[in-house]
C-alpha positions in Angstrom: 127.9 127.2 200.2 126.6 124.2 202.1 123.1 125.6 202.1 123.2 126.0 198.3 124.4 122.4 197.9 121.5 121.2 200.1 119.0 123.1 198.1 120.3 121.6 194.8 120.3 118.1 196.2 116.7 118.5 197.6 115.6 120.0 194.3 117.0 117.1 192.3 115.5 114.5 194.6 112.0 116.2 194.6 112.2 116.5 190.8 113.2 112.9 190.4 110.3 111.7 192.6 107.8 113.9 190.7 109.1 112.5 187.4 108.7 108.9 188.7 105.3 109.6 190.1 104.0 111.2 186.8 105.6 108.3 184.8 103.8 105.7 186.8 100.4 107.5 186.7 100.4 108.5 183.0 102.7 105.8 181.5 104.9 106.4 178.5 102.3 108.3 176.5 101.6 105.5 174.1 98.1 105.3 172.6 98.4 101.6 171.9 99.6 98.7 174.1 103.1 97.4 173.2 103.1 94.8 170.4 104.2 91.2 171.0 107.7 90.5 169.7 107.8 89.6 166.0 104.5 91.2 165.1 103.7 94.5 163.4 100.9 97.0 163.4 101.8 98.1 159.8 98.9 97.0 157.7 97.9 98.0 154.1 95.1 96.5 152.0 96.2 94.1 149.3 95.0 96.4 146.5 93.4 99.8 146.1 95.2 101.7 148.8 93.3 104.8 149.8 94.3 107.9 151.6 92.6 106.8 154.8 94.7 103.6 154.7 97.9 105.7 154.6 96.8 108.0 157.3 96.1 105.1 159.6 99.5 103.5 159.1 101.3 102.8 162.4 105.0 101.9 162.5 106.7 100.1 165.4 109.1 102.4 167.2 112.5 101.1 168.0 115.4 102.8 169.9 116.4 105.1 167.0 113.0 105.8 165.5 110.7 103.7 163.4 111.5 100.1 162.2 113.2 100.6 158.9 111.9 97.4 157.3 108.3 98.4 158.0 108.7 101.8 156.5 110.5 100.4 153.5 107.7 97.9 153.0 105.0 100.5 153.2 106.8 102.8 150.8 107.3 100.0 148.3 103.6 99.1 148.4 102.6 102.7 148.0 105.0 103.2 145.1 103.6 100.2 143.4 100.1 101.4 143.8 100.9 104.8 142.5 102.7 103.3 139.5 99.6 101.1 138.7 97.2 104.0 139.0 99.3 106.2 136.8 99.5 103.5 134.2 95.7 103.3 134.2 95.5 107.1 133.7 98.0 107.3 130.9 96.7 106.5 127.4 98.4 103.7 125.7 100.7 104.9 123.0 99.2 104.4 119.5 101.3 102.2 117.3 103.1 104.0 114.6 101.7 103.3 111.1 103.9 101.0 109.0 105.7 102.9 106.3 103.9 102.6 103.0 106.3 101.9 100.1 106.2 104.6 97.4 104.5 103.2 94.3 103.8 105.2 91.2 100.2 106.1 90.5 98.8 103.8 87.8 97.5 106.8 85.8 101.0 108.3 85.4 103.1 106.4 83.0 106.8 106.8 83.0 107.6 109.2 80.1 111.2 108.1 79.9 111.6 104.9 78.0 
């Protein structure tokens, strides 16, 4: 029983040391350096958002995922751009013609006096 316990402790210690070594050598796996506090990598052009702009969006990661305010901002911008593009594509509704009052034809005279 003692031998099994020693094997487990040695295995945990060696695994922990390997994990720390790999973490130090390879880092946290981020492609970008951490951002300074109060800044964001989330950038969209002022107008004419294109597919490549959306594909290049980067959101700051926080403890529980992405920063919600950045995602909300990007979605609002994209929704506005989509609405604008759709309004350009849709034809403007033609105004309904004004109703013409019914008037008797001048050639037809009223036969009833």
